[in-house]
C-alpha positions in Angstrom: 122.6 119.4 124.0 123.1 116.6 126.4 120.3 116.0 129.2 120.0 113.7 132.2 118.6 110.4 131.2 120.4 110.4 127.8 122.0 107.1 126.8 125.6 107.3 125.9 128.0 105.0 123.9 131.6 105.2 125.1 134.2 104.3 122.6 138.0 104.0 122.2 139.0 104.4 118.7 136.1 102.7 116.8 135.5 100.1 119.5 132.4 100.1 121.6 133.7 100.0 125.3 130.7 100.8 127.4 127.0 102.2 127.3 125.9 104.5 129.9 123.0 106.6 131.2 123.7 110.3 131.9 123.0 111.3 135.6 124.3 114.8 135.7 124.8 117.3 132.9 126.3 120.6 133.5 128.6 122.7 131.1 131.8 120.5 130.5 130.9 118.2 133.5 129.1 114.9 133.1 128.4 111.9 135.3 127.0 108.6 134.3 126.4 105.0 135.3 128.0 102.6 132.8 127.8 99.0 131.7 130.9 97.5 130.2 131.0 95.9 126.7 134.0 93.6 126.1 136.0 95.6 128.5 137.9 95.2 131.8 135.9 96.5 134.7 138.4 98.8 136.0 138.8 100.8 132.8 137.6 104.5 133.2 136.4 106.1 130.0 136.8 109.9 129.5 135.1 111.1 126.4 137.1 113.6 124.2 134.4 114.0 121.5 130.5 113.9 121.7 128.6 113.2 118.6 124.8 112.2 118.2 124.2 108.7 116.8 121.4 108.0 114.3 118.9 105.0 114.7 121.3 102.5 112.9 124.3 103.4 114.9 122.4 103.2 118.1 121.0 99.8 117.2 124.5 98.4 116.3 125.7 99.3 119.8 122.6 98.5 122.0 121.5 95.6 119.9 123.7 93.2 121.6 122.7 94.2 125.3 119.8 93.0 127.2 117.7 95.6 128.8 115.1 95.2 131.7 112.3 97.3 130.0 108.9 97.4 131.4 107.1 94.3 129.9 103.8 96.4 129.6 105.4 99.1 127.7 104.8 99.1 123.9 107.7 98.5 121.6 108.3 100.0 118.2 110.3 98.4 115.5 111.2 98.9 111.8 111.8 95.9 109.7 112.8 95.4 106.1 111.0 92.7 104.0 114.3 91.5 102.5 116.4 93.0 99.7 114.3 95.5 97.8 111.2 94.4 99.8 110.9 91.3 97.8 109.0 89.6 100.6 106.6 92.3 101.2 103.7 90.8 99.3 104.0 87.4 101.2 104.2 89.3 104.5 101.2 91.4 103.7 99.0 88.6 102.3 99.8 86.1 105.2 100.2 88.5 108.2 103.7 88.0 109.5 107.2 89.4 109.6 110.4 87.2 109.4 114.2 87.3 109.5 116.8 84.9 108.3 119.8 83.1 110.0 118.2 79.7 109.5 121.3 78.0 110.7 120.3 78.9 114.3 117.3 76.5 114.1 114.5 77.0 116.6 115.6 79.7 119.1 112.5 79.8 121.1 113.9 77.6 123.9 117.3 79.3 123.9 118.4 81.7 126.6 120.9 84.4 125.9 123.9 82.4 126.9 122.9 79.4 124.8 122.2 81.7 121.8 125.8 83.4 122.2 127.3 79.8 122.3 125.4 78.8 119.1 126.4 82.1 117.4 130.1 81.3 118.4 129.7 77.8 116.9 128.3 79.3 113.7 131.0 81.9 113.4 133.5 79.0 113.1 131.3 76.9 110.7 129.7 79.7 108.6 131.8 82.7 109.1 129.0 84.6 110.7 130.0 87.9 112.4 128.0 89.0 115.5 126.1 92.0 114.3 123.8 90.4 111.9 123.0 87.1 113.7 122.2 89.0 117.0 119.3 90.5 115.0 117.6 87.1 115.3 117.9 87.3 119.1 116.4 90.7 119.1 113.6 89.6 116.8 112.6 86.9 119.3 112.4 89.4 122.2 109.8 91.4 120.2 106.6 91.3 122.3 102.9 90.8 121.5 101.4 94.2 121.0 104.6 95.8 119.7 104.1 98.2 116.7 105.8 97.5 113.5 106.7 99.6 110.4 107.8 97.8 107.2 110.1 99.7 104.9 111.7 99.5 101.5 115.0 101.0 101.6 115.5 104.5 103.2 112.8 106.3 101.3 109.5 104.3 101.5 107.3 103.0 104.4 105.2 100.0 103.2 102.9 99.4 106.0 102.2 99.6 109.7 101.1 96.7 111.9 100.8 95.2 115.3 102.4 92.0 116.5 99.6 89.6 117.6 101.4 86.5 118.9 104.8 85.1 120.0 107.8 84.0 118.0 107.2 81.0 115.7 109.8 78.7 113.9 109.0 77.7 110.3 111.7 75.4 109.0 109.7 74.8 105.8 110.2 78.4 105.0 113.9 78.1 104.4 116.0 81.2 105.0 113.4 83.5 106.6 112.2 80.8 109.2 112.0 83.0 112.2 108.5 84.6 112.2 106.1 86.8 114.2 102.3 87.0 113.4 101.3 90.5 112.5 98.0 92.3 111.8 98.6 95.0 109.1 96.7 98.0 110.5 97.6 100.5 107.7 98.9 99.7 104.3 99.3 103.2 103.1 102.6 103.7 101.3 104.5 106.7 102.6 107.4 108.7 101.6 110.2 108.9 104.3 113.9 109.8 104.5 115.9 107.7 106.9 119.5 107.6 105.7 120.6 105.5 108.7 118.3 102.6 108.0 120.9 100.0 106.7 119.9 97.1 108.9 116.9 94.8 108.6 115.7 95.4 112.2 116.0 98.6 114.2 114.1 99.5 117.4 112.4 102.9 117.3 111.1 105.2 120.1 107.4 106.3 120.2 108.2 109.6 118.9 109.9 108.4 115.7 107.1 105.8 115.3 104.6 108.6 115.4 106.4 110.7 112.8 106.6 107.8 110.5 102.9 107.1 110.8 102.1 110.7 110.0 104.5 110.9 106.9 102.9 112.0 103.7 101.4 109.2 101.5 103.4 108.6 98.4 102.3 110.7 95.4 100.5 113.3 97.5 
């Protein structure tokens, strides 16, 4: 059931063409405001099929779009500590989280336009596609006070923490050089089921964060 305030992704074929916020929802009649994504402004989009997206699909569409969210509102994020969580012990012991894409260098002084220019350069030099590298930009936007869940795959939550400082660049760390300091508040391993968690970094809403934090401990 679609409701006023829902966020929409409008597609043609398998291409994202616009994102929108629903302003009116009556049976078979919908109205929304929309923001174009790689689209000519005059194009009108009329949906012929409505489906609900999972968290990973939402992130793949909205991850490239800047939002003017309330700077005082707490953010919630899930992050994976590398393949098969091989970085988790290091993150846990030293109080941080990190993402890769070291070829960007220090992104602390880049605005969005400069980041996009650098990404296009790396597309030519390294063959980067946009979805992955844009996670580095999203990571840099994570604010102090944000709540973090670290996961291993789609079935295990490793820990819950709070970001306690701004973005840091650590070139000595090699691939995972983009960091945020984190205080780990709860290291209880919990059993979860999140089939859509295929990306390293995904933004969550408060309700999903609370569901995860209340999941059953492993082995219980």
